[in-house]
TIMI-2910 file (N, C-alpha, C, CB; in pm, 1 decimal, decimal comma, always signed):
<rs>
+----------+----------+----------+----------+----------+----------+----------+----------+----------+----------+----------+----------+------+
!      n_x !      n_y !      n_z !     ca_x !     ca_y !     ca_z !      c_x !      c_y !      c_z !     cb_x !     cb_y !     cb_z ! resn !
+----------+----------+----------+----------+----------+----------+----------+----------+----------+----------+----------+----------+------+
!    +82,5 !   -119,9 !     +0,0 !     +0,0 !     +0,0 !     +0,0 !    +85,9 !   +124,9 !     +0,0 !    -93,3 !     +0,6 !   +120,1 !  Unk !
!   +203,3 !   +111,1 !    -50,9 !   +292,6 !   +226,3 !    -55,3 !   +328,4 !   +265,5 !   -198,2 !   +418,8 !   +197,1 !    +23,1 !  Unk !
!   +255,5 !   +211,4 !   -294,9 !   +283,5 !   +239,1 !   -435,7 !   +245,2 !   +383,5 !   -470,4 !   +207,2 !   +139,8 !   -526,6 !  Unk !
!   +341,1 !   +455,7 !   -519,8 !   +318,7 !   +596,4 !   -554,4 !   +211,4 !   +610,9 !   -661,9 !   +449,3 !   +660,7 !   -602,2 !  Unk !
!   +204,1 !   +514,2 !   -753,8 !   +105,1 !   +521,7 !   -861,6 !    -36,8 !   +522,7 !   -804,9 !   +122,5 !   +403,6 !   -959,2 !  Unk !
!    -61,7 !   +435,8 !   -708,4 !   -195,7 !   +429,4 !   -648,6 !   -224,2 !   +553,4 !   -565,9 !   -210,2 !   +304,1 !   -561,5 !  Unk !
!   -129,5 !   +591,6 !   -484,8 !   -151,1 !   +706,8 !   -397,7 !   -168,1 !   +834,5 !   -479,4 !    -34,6 !   +722,1 !   -299,5 !  Unk !
!    -95,7 !   +847,3 !   -588,3 !   -109,4 !   +963,8 !   -675,0 !   -245,1 !   +968,8 !   -741,9 !     -1,0 !   +964,0 !   -779,8 !  Unk !
!   -294,6 !   +853,7 !   -785,9 !   -427,2 !   +847,3 !   -847,7 !   -535,0 !   +887,9 !   -748,5 !   -455,1 !   +706,3 !   -901,0 !  Unk !
!   -519,6 !   +844,9 !   -626,6 !   -619,0 !   +875,9 !   -524,9 !   -629,8 !  +1026,4 !   -504,1 !   -584,3 !   +806,5 !   -393,2 !  Unk !
!   -519,5 !  +1093,9 !   -498,6 !   -521,7 !  +1239,7 !   -478,4 !   -595,9 !  +1310,3 !   -589,9 !   -379,9 !  +1294,5 !   -468,8 !  Unk !
!   -583,1 !  +1260,8 !   -712,8 !   -650,2 !  +1324,5 !   -826,2 !   -800,8 !  +1300,3 !   -825,5 !   -591,2 !  +1273,9 !   -956,3 !  Unk !
!   -845,1 !  +1195,8 !   -755,3 !   -987,8 !  +1164,2 !   -752,2 !  -1064,0 !  +1241,4 !   -645,5 !  -1006,6 !  +1017,2 !   -729,9 !  Unk !
!   -994,0 !  +1290,2 !   -545,7 !  -1058,4 !  +1358,4 !   -433,6 !  -1056,9 !  +1509,2 !   -451,7 !   -990,1 !  +1321,3 !   -302,9 !  Unk !
!  -1155,0 !  +1573,9 !   -390,7 !  -1156,3 !  +1720,4 !   -391,9 !  -1037,0 !  +1770,4 !   -310,9 !  -1291,0 !  +1776,7 !   -334,1 !  Unk !
!   -986,5 !  +1887,2 !   -342,4 !   -869,7 !  +1941,2 !   -271,1 !   -891,6 !  +1958,1 !   -120,7 !   -831,8 !  +2074,2 !   -330,3 !  Unk !
!  -1015,1 !  +1980,1 !    -79,2 !  -1042,0 !  +2000,9 !    +63,3 !  -1066,5 !  +1870,5 !   +139,7 !  -1161,4 !  +2091,5 !    +79,6 !  Unk !
!  -1066,1 !  +1757,0 !    +70,2 !  -1085,8 !  +1627,5 !   +135,0 !   -956,9 !  +1580,9 !   +201,7 !  -1133,8 !  +1522,8 !    +33,1 !  Unk !
!   -971,2 !  +1529,4 !   +322,3 !   -857,6 !  +1471,9 !   +392,5 !   -869,8 !  +1320,9 !   +380,5 !   -852,3 !  +1517,9 !   +542,9 !  Unk !
!   -765,1 !  +1257,3 !   +329,8 !   -768,4 !  +1113,0 !   +306,4 !   -635,3 !  +1052,8 !   +347,6 !   -799,3 !  +1080,9 !   +157,8 !  Unk !
!   -639,7 !   +959,6 !   +439,2 !   -521,2 !   +889,4 !   +485,0 !   -525,3 !   +749,8 !   +423,6 !   -514,1 !   +883,7 !   +642,2 !  Unk !
!   -446,8 !   +728,1 !   +319,5 !   -449,0 !   +601,4 !   +246,5 !   -408,4 !   +484,9 !   +335,2 !   -357,2 !   +608,6 !   +125,6 !  Unk !
!   -314,5 !   +504,9 !   +423,5 !   -271,2 !   +396,8 !   +512,5 !   -383,0 !   +356,7 !   +608,7 !   -146,2 !   +439,3 !   +591,6 !  Unk !
!   -453,5 !   +453,5 !   +661,2 !   -565,4 !   +424,9 !   +751,6 !   -679,2 !   +357,7 !   +674,7 !   -615,6 !   +555,0 !   +819,7 !  Unk !
!   -705,0 !   +403,7 !   +554,2 !   -808,5 !   +341,6 !   +471,8 !   -773,9 !   +196,4 !   +442,5 !   -827,0 !   +419,1 !   +340,7 !  Unk !
!   -649,5 !   +169,4 !   +411,5 !   -606,7 !    +32,1 !   +385,2 !   -624,0 !    -54,2 !   +509,6 !   -460,1 !    +29,1 !   +338,3 !  Unk !
!   -588,3 !     -1,4 !   +624,3 !   -601,7 !    -76,5 !   +748,9 !   -748,4 !   -114,1 !   +772,8 !   -546,9 !     +5,8 !   +867,9 !  Unk !
!   -837,5 !    -19,9 !   +749,3 !   -980,1 !    -45,1 !   +769,8 !  -1031,0 !   -149,8 !   +671,4 !  -1060,6 !    +85,0 !   +755,3 !  Unk !
!   -997,0 !   -135,4 !   +545,0 !  -1040,1 !   -232,3 !   +443,7 !   -986,6 !   -371,1 !   +477,3 !   -992,7 !   -189,2 !   +302,8 !  Unk !
!   -860,7 !   -376,3 !   +513,2 !   -799,5 !   -504,9 !   +546,9 !   -869,4 !   -568,1 !   +666,4 !   -649,9 !   -487,6 !   +576,4 !  Unk !
!   -894,9 !   -489,6 !   +767,1 !   -956,8 !   -540,7 !   +888,8 !  -1101,6 !   -582,6 !   +866,1 !   -950,1 !   -436,1 !   +998,0 !  Unk !
!  -1177,0 !   -500,8 !   +798,7 !  -1320,8 !   -523,6 !   +786,0 !  -1358,8 !   -617,3 !   +672,2 !  -1390,3 !   -393,2 !   +766,8 !  Unk !
!  -1283,0 !   -616,4 !   +563,7 !  -1323,0 !   -693,3 !   +445,5 !  -1231,0 !   -812,0 !   +421,6 !  -1324,2 !   -603,8 !   +322,4 !  Unk !
!  -1104,6 !   -787,8 !   +406,5 !  -1012,8 !   -894,8 !   +368,5 !  -1005,7 !  -1001,6 !   +477,2 !   -873,0 !   -838,2 !   +340,7 !  Unk !
!   -986,6 !   -963,4 !   +600,7 !   -976,8 !  -1062,0 !   +707,5 !  -1108,5 !  -1134,8 !   +727,8 !   -933,7 !   -995,5 !   +837,2 !  Unk !
!  -1220,7 !  -1065,7 !   +714,5 !  -1350,3 !  -1131,9 !   +725,9 !  -1373,2 !  -1228,3 !   +610,6 !  -1462,5 !  -1028,8 !   +730,7 !  Unk !
!  -1327,2 !  -1193,6 !   +492,2 !  -1339,4 !  -1282,5 !   +376,6 !  -1260,4 !  -1410,3 !   +400,8 !  -1290,4 !  -1212,3 !   +247,8 !  Unk !
!  -1143,3 !  -1398,8 !   +460,0 !  -1063,5 !  -1516,6 !   +491,8 !  -1135,6 !  -1606,3 !   +591,9 !   -927,1 !  -1475,2 !   +547,0 !  Unk !
!  -1201,9 !  -1548,4 !   +688,1 !  -1277,1 !  -1626,0 !   +786,2 !  -1393,4 !  -1697,3 !   +717,0 !  -1328,9 !  -1534,8 !   +900,8 !  Unk !
!  -1464,0 !  -1628,2 !   +630,6 !  -1576,7 !  -1687,3 !   +558,9 !  -1529,0 !  -1804,6 !   +473,6 !  -1646,9 !  -1581,6 !   +471,0 !  Unk !
!  -1419,9 !  -1786,4 !   +401,2 !  -1366,1 !  -1894,8 !   +319,4 !  -1325,7 !  -2013,1 !   +406,2 !  -1246,1 !  -1846,0 !   +237,7 !  Unk !
!  -1267,7 !  -1986,7 !   +519,7 !  -1226,8 !  -2093,7 !   +611,9 !  -1349,4 !  -2172,8 !   +657,8 !  -1151,1 !  -2034,8 !   +734,7 !  Unk !
!  -1456,7 !  -2102,1 !   +691,5 !  -1576,7 !  -2168,3 !   +739,8 !  -1645,6 !  -2250,2 !   +628,4 !  -1673,5 !  -2064,5 !   +796,7 !  Unk !
!  -1629,5 !  -2209,2 !   +505,7 !  -1692,8 !  -2279,9 !   +393,3 !  -1615,9 !  -2403,9 !   +350,0 !  -1706,8 !  -2186,7 !   +275,6 !  Unk !
!  -1496,3 !  -2425,1 !   +401,6 !  -1416,0 !  -2538,3 !   +356,5 !  -1453,8 !  -2669,2 !   +423,9 !  -1271,0 !  -2510,3 !   +380,6 !  Unk !
!  -1559,9 !  -2669,4 !   +501,6 !  -1605,9 !  -2793,3 !   +566,6 !  -1652,5 !  -2895,3 !   +467,6 !  -1717,0 !  -2764,4 !   +663,4 !  Unk !
+----------+----------+----------+----------+----------+----------+----------+----------+----------+----------+----------+----------+------+
</rs>
């Protein structure tokens, strides 16, 4: 999550007055979606 290409694109998509912390956003996505998806897949392997 440190790729300059991604972080640069994100800045161009947001309004200048928007505050966006890409590292915090990644942490939230990882915690709420990716890790939960792994749990769901684990439970489905029965």
